[in-house]
Structure formats: C-alpha cells, structure tokens
N, C-alpha and C positions, 0 to 999 in steps of 0.2 A: 446458523445463528442460534445462539443460546438465549434463553430467557430465564431469569431467576428473580425472585422477590428480594427486597432489600434485606430482610431478616436472614434468609438463607445465605445470601452473599456475605453478610457480616460474619456469620458463623463459620464460613468456609472460604474466607478471603484468599488465602494463599493458594488453595487448590484451583479456584477460578482464575486467579491472576496468572498462574502457571499455564493453565489451559489456553488462555487468551494469547499469551506470548509464545508458547511452544507450538501450538497448533494453529496459530493465526485465526483464532475464532473471534467473532464479534458477539458481544453480550448486551442484551437489553435488561436493565435493572428496573423492574416494575415497582412503582410506588403508588400511593394513594392519589386520587384525583387526577390520574393520567399524567403525572409529572415524572415520566419515565426518563431514564438516562441510558446512553449507550456507552459501553466501555470497549476500547480497542487498544492494541499495543502501540507503543511509541513508533515502532517501525511502520505499522499500518497507517498511522496518522501522518507521518512524514511523507509516505508514498502518496497518500490522498492529497495532501497539500501541494506536493510537486505536480501531480496531475492537474489539479485545479489551476495552478499557475500556468502551466504549459498550454493547457487547452483553453484557458481564458484569454490568451493573447492570439488574435486572429492570424498574425504573421507566423507565429510558432506552429499553430494548428495547420495552416496551409502548407508549411514546409514539411511537417510530419506526414500529412496526407499525400503529398507529392512523392516523398521518399517511400512511403508504403506502396503506392501505385507502381513505382519503379521496381521495387523488390518483387511484387506480385507478377509483373510483366517480364521478369528475368533480366532486367537492365542492371546487372551487377557485375563487378569485376573483382578479381582477387589480386592482391599485391603482396609481394614478399617484403617483410619489414627487416631492416638491417638489425643485426644483433648489437645491443648496447654493450659497451666495454665496462667491465666492473672497475670501480675505483679501487686503487691499491693503497 
C-alpha cells in the first residue's frame, strides 16, 4: 500500500494513477485533520464489491464454503466438454 500527501499526488497524478491500475496498488492520500482518502483501481473496486455481495449473502457464502471443502477433500470430477460448432 502506498501513502502520499495530497500535494504530491496532485503534482504526479498520472504516475500514481498508472501505478494503481497497472500494479494493483492501493494508495492512501493523506490530508489535513486525518480526512484521508483511499484510491484503488476500478477493477479492484468492482472485485471488492462483488466479494462483499457474495459473502454478504449467507446462502452464497455457505454454498462457496461447501464447494471449497469438496475441492480440498478431492471430491472433484473432470468432464469433457463437447466442441461448439462455429457459425458459418
């Protein structure tokens, strides 16, 4: 996680924004009176919101944990998928 003050961010905005999006960094922008801000990429934000949604629903969470336990216990099977025909 990076931390930078507001003035430095403003002077180097493109560089920091590229680092956040290209390197999946999270940045804390420090401001006076502890009114700090966190900057993340849109991709990271969308991933976080999806995780909050999935984990916030107890049915989804239980289903995921059961699936994880099955995987860890070797309860998996492999299936061949038929080839899709290309549209001509």
